[in-house]
C-alpha positions in Angstrom: 0.1 0.3 -0.1 1.1 3.7 -0.9 0.8 6.3 1.8 -0.3 9.5 1.5 2.3 11.6 0.1 3.6 8.7 -2.4 -0.1 8.2 -3.6 -0.2 11.7 -4.5 3.2 12.0 -5.9 1.8 9.1 -8.4 -1.0 10.5 -9.0 0.5 14.2 -9.9 3.1 12.6 -11.8 1.6 10.7 -13.9 -1.6 13.0 -14.9 -1.9 14.0 -18.9 -2.5 17.6 -17.7 0.1 19.5 -16.7 0.5 20.5 -12.9 2.6 23.1 -10.8 2.8 25.3 -7.9 4.2 28.6 -7.7 4.5 30.8 -5.0 2.7 34.4 -4.7 5.5 35.8 -6.6 4.1 33.3 -9.5 7.6 32.0 -9.4 7.4 28.4 -10.0 7.9 25.9 -6.9 6.8 22.1 -8.1 5.8 21.3 -11.8 5.0 17.8 -12.8 6.4 15.5 -16.1 3.5 16.2 -17.8 5.3 19.4 -18.7 7.2 18.1 -21.1 4.6 16.6 -23.7 3.1 19.8 -23.1 6.0 22.5 -24.2 8.6 20.1 -24.8 10.9 21.3 -21.7 12.2 19.1 -19.3 11.2 19.8 -15.5 14.2 20.8 -14.6 14.2 23.2 -17.7 10.9 24.6 -17.0 11.7 25.1 -13.2 14.7 27.2 -14.7 12.3 30.1 -16.1 9.8 32.2 -15.2 6.2 32.2 -16.0 6.8 35.5 -18.3 9.2 33.5 -20.5 6.0 30.5 -20.5 3.6 32.7 -20.5 3.3 34.8 -23.8 3.1 38.4 -23.1 -0.8 38.6 -23.1 -1.6 35.6 -21.0 1.2 36.8 -19.0 -0.8 40.0 -18.3 -4.1 38.3 -17.7 -2.9 36.0 -15.3 -1.5 38.4 -13.0 -4.8 40.8 -13.6 -6.6 37.9 -12.5 -4.3 37.0 -9.3 -4.7 40.8 -8.3 -8.6 40.0 -8.6 -8.0 37.2 -6.5 -5.7 38.5 -4.0 -7.9 42.0 -3.7 -11.1 39.8 -2.5 -8.6 37.9 0.1 -7.9 41.7 1.2 -12.0 42.5 2.1 -12.4 39.4 3.6 -14.5 37.6 1.0 -12.6 34.5 1.6 -14.3 31.4 -0.5 -11.9 28.2 0.5 -13.4 26.6 -2.3 -12.9 29.2 -4.8 -11.0 28.2 -8.4 -10.6 30.3 -11.5 -10.6 28.8 -14.5 -9.4 30.3 -18.3 -7.5 29.8 -21.1 -3.9 31.2 -22.3 -1.4 30.5 -24.4 1.9 29.0 -23.1 5.0 28.8 -26.0 6.6 25.8 -26.7 10.4 24.8 -26.4 10.7 24.8 -30.3 8.7 28.7 -29.9 5.4 27.6 -31.3 2.1 28.6 -29.3 0.1 26.1 -27.1 -3.7 27.1 -26.0 -4.3 25.8 -22.8 -7.4 26.0 -19.9 -5.6 26.8 -17.0 -8.0 25.9 -13.6 -5.6 27.7 -10.3 -6.8 28.1 -6.8 -4.9 28.8 -3.4 -2.7 26.8 -1.2 -3.2 28.0 1.9 -1.1 27.9 5.2 -2.9 27.2 8.8 -4.5 30.3 8.8 -6.1 30.1 6.2 -4.0 32.6 4.2 -2.5 31.5 0.5 0.5 31.0 0.6 1.2 29.1 -2.8 -1.1 28.8 -6.5 -2.0 25.5 -7.7 -2.5 25.2 -11.5 -3.7 22.2 -13.4 -3.0 23.3 -17.4 -4.8 21.1 -20.2 -3.7 21.0 -23.5 -7.1 22.3 -25.8 -5.7 23.0 -29.5 -7.6 20.0 -30.6 -10.9 21.6 -29.0 -9.2 24.8 -30.7 -8.7 23.3 -33.8 -12.5 22.0 -33.8 -13.8 25.7 -32.4 -12.0 27.3 -36.2 -13.3 24.4 -38.6 -17.0 25.0 -37.0 -16.3 28.4 -37.2 -15.0 28.5 -40.6 -17.6 26.3 -42.0 -20.6 29.0 -40.3 -18.8 31.6 -42.6 -19.3 29.7 -45.2 -22.9 29.1 -44.9 -23.1 32.7 -44.2 -21.5 33.8 -47.0 -24.0 31.5 -49.2 -26.8 32.8 -47.5 -25.7 36.3 -48.7 -24.8 35.1 -52.4 -28.8 33.1 -52.0 -30.0 36.8 -51.2 -28.4 39.1 -53.4 -29.7 36.6 -56.0 -33.3 37.0 -54.6 -32.9 41.0 -55.0 -31.5 40.8 -58.1 -35.1 39.0 -59.4 -37.2 42.1 -57.5 -35.1 44.7 -58.7 -35.7 42.9 -62.6 -39.1 43.2 -62.5 -39.0 46.4 -60.6 -36.3 48.4 -62.2 -37.6 51.9 -60.2 -36.4 50.5 -57.2 -33.3 49.3 -58.7 -30.4 50.0 -55.9 -33.6 50.8 -53.2 -32.8 48.4 -51.2 -29.4 48.1 -51.3 -29.0 51.9 -50.1 -31.9 51.1 -47.5 -29.6 48.4 -46.0 -26.6 50.5 -45.7 -28.7 53.2 -43.6 -30.5 50.5 -41.9 -26.9 49.2 -40.0 -25.4 52.5 -40.3 -28.3 53.1 -37.5 -28.1 50.0 -35.9 -24.6 50.3 -35.2 -24.7 53.7 -33.5 -27.9 53.1 -31.1 -25.7 49.5 -30.0 -27.1 46.8 -31.9 -24.4 43.9 -32.1 -23.0 42.9 -35.3 -24.9 39.7 -34.9 -28.3 41.6 -35.0 -26.8 43.5 -37.9 -26.0 40.8 -39.5 -29.5 39.8 -39.3 -30.7 43.4 -40.2 -28.3 43.4 -43.6 -30.1 40.2 -44.6 -33.4 41.5 -44.1 -32.6 44.5 -45.9 -31.3 43.4 -48.8 -34.7 41.8 -49.6 -37.6 43.6 -47.6 -39.4 43.9 -51.1 -38.8 40.1 -51.8 -42.7 39.9 -51.3 -43.5 42.1 -54.7 -42.4 39.5 -57.0 -46.1 38.4 -56.6 -47.2 42.1 -57.5 -47.8 42.3 -60.6 -45.4 44.6 -63.0 -47.3 46.8 -64.8 -48.6 48.0 -61.2 -45.5 48.4 -59.7 -44.5 50.6 -63.1 -47.4 52.3 -63.0 -46.9 55.9 -63.8 -50.7 57.3 -63.3 -50.9 56.8 -59.8 -52.2 53.6 -57.8 -55.8 52.8 -57.2 -56.9 52.0 -53.9 -57.3 47.9 -55.3 -53.6 48.4 -56.4 -52.6 50.2 -53.4 -54.1 47.3 -51.5 -51.8 45.0 -53.4 -48.7 46.3 -53.2 -49.5 46.8 -49.2 -49.6 43.3 -49.1 -45.8 42.9 -49.9 -44.4 42.6 -46.2 -46.6 39.6 -45.8 -46.1 37.8 -49.0 -41.9 38.6 -48.5 -42.3 36.4 -45.3 -44.4 33.8 -46.6 -41.6 33.2 -48.7 -39.1 33.6 -46.4 -40.5 32.0 -43.4 -39.2 27.7 -44.2 -35.8 29.5 -44.4 -34.0 28.5 -41.5 -32.3 31.3 -41.0 -30.0 32.2 -37.8 -31.8 35.8 -37.5 -35.5 36.6 -37.3 -35.1 37.7 -41.2 -39.1 36.5 -42.2 -40.4 38.7 -39.2 -38.0 41.9 -40.1 -39.4 41.5 -43.6 -43.1 40.9 -42.3 -42.9 43.6 -40.2 -40.6 46.5 -42.2 -44.1 48.8 -43.1 -45.9 48.6 -39.2 -45.8 51.9 -37.2 -44.8 52.6 -33.5 -48.9 54.1 -33.3 -50.0 51.3 -34.9 -51.4 52.6 -38.0 -49.2 50.7 -40.1 -49.5 47.1 -41.8 -49.9 44.5 -42.5 -51.0 43.4 -38.5 -51.1 47.1 -36.8 -48.3 45.9 -34.7 -47.2 49.0 -32.3 -44.5 49.7 -30.0 -42.4 46.5 -28.6 -44.4 44.2 -31.1 -42.7 45.3 -33.2 -38.7 43.7 -33.3 -36.0 46.7 -33.3 -34.4 45.8 -36.2 -37.7 46.0 -38.1 -38.0 49.6 -36.3 -34.9 50.5 -38.0 -35.3 49.3 -41.6 -38.7 50.9 -41.5 -37.1 54.5 -40.6 -34.6 53.9 -43.3 -36.6 52.6 -46.1 -38.8 55.4 -45.5 -35.8 57.9 -45.8 -34.8 56.1 -49.3 -38.0 55.7 -50.9 -39.1 59.8 -50.2 -35.5 60.8 -51.5 -35.7 58.1 -54.4 -37.5 58.4 -57.7 -40.7 56.6 -58.2 -42.8 56.1 -61.5 -45.8 57.9 -59.7 -44.0 60.7 -58.9 -40.4 62.2 -58.8 -37.9 61.8 -56.5 -39.2 64.5 -52.6 -35.5 64.9 -51.4 -33.4 64.0 -48.6 -34.6 67.1 -47.0 -38.2 65.8 -47.2 -37.5 62.4 -45.9 -35.5 63.8 -42.7 -38.5 66.5 -42.2 -41.3 63.6 -42.3 -39.2 61.0 -39.8 -38.7 64.5 -37.8 -42.4 65.0 -37.5 -43.3 61.9 -36.6 -40.2 60.8 -34.2 -42.0 58.7 -31.6 -45.3 58.9 -33.1 -44.8 56.7 -36.7 -41.0 55.7 -36.1 -38.9 54.6 -33.1 -37.4 57.8 -31.5 
């Protein structure tokens, strides 16, 4: 039978994860043999190096920052004997390459429960990082393919209605600029961009002679035009976008006071991306030429949204 010290020595030396202890100045006091397959150093070589030589600069700064935070907790009396922190760092292999590791560390304490050493366990996560990078690249490929499909839809809309050629792109650019200004996340902006590029896709089901009528629209014709958000939603709802693209398209003609269409939604019931797109859509539509009227100009467009700020449009 092993005594306790021998048992722990065998466990430490045969563990796949590298283990080390350091004093409170981060000078190593023990490093397990697992450091060799991890970083290429013998135990003696690793012990002779400072943490600054083994950690990348950014990782050393992060580790020291978190150590200071933990010591600050201790000095404020927020002592938790079971507390451990886990973080991802980069270590420097003997050959100069970088090794991503997940490090879990805690304090070793004296009889008065004061921290006297740091115990750290490092696990190589190179394969995990590689898998994450491959997954990220696959997602980016899917997004690019999705964007190409969206661009194809945009071309279809604009071939049927050349007078609005460029409108969807311009409205999208403006909507994304507004979204950044009000602090939407890049993830939300990605969804808004795709929705903006095809927000008039429902017009493919509106007769071309109505879209291009230079004499103005009758009430029945206008009702057909007003159906395009719902028609667009019907086209897009079965596509499994990672963003609410179909909802944004459906709601881009809704208004804050409930006077919009097709559902008469109001206020917070309208998704934020649709509220943003509504403003961008109105500005570009008013500033652009239409078959039944000349361009009204950017000044009139800005006056429209200013006068109806908080009424029709999200303030």
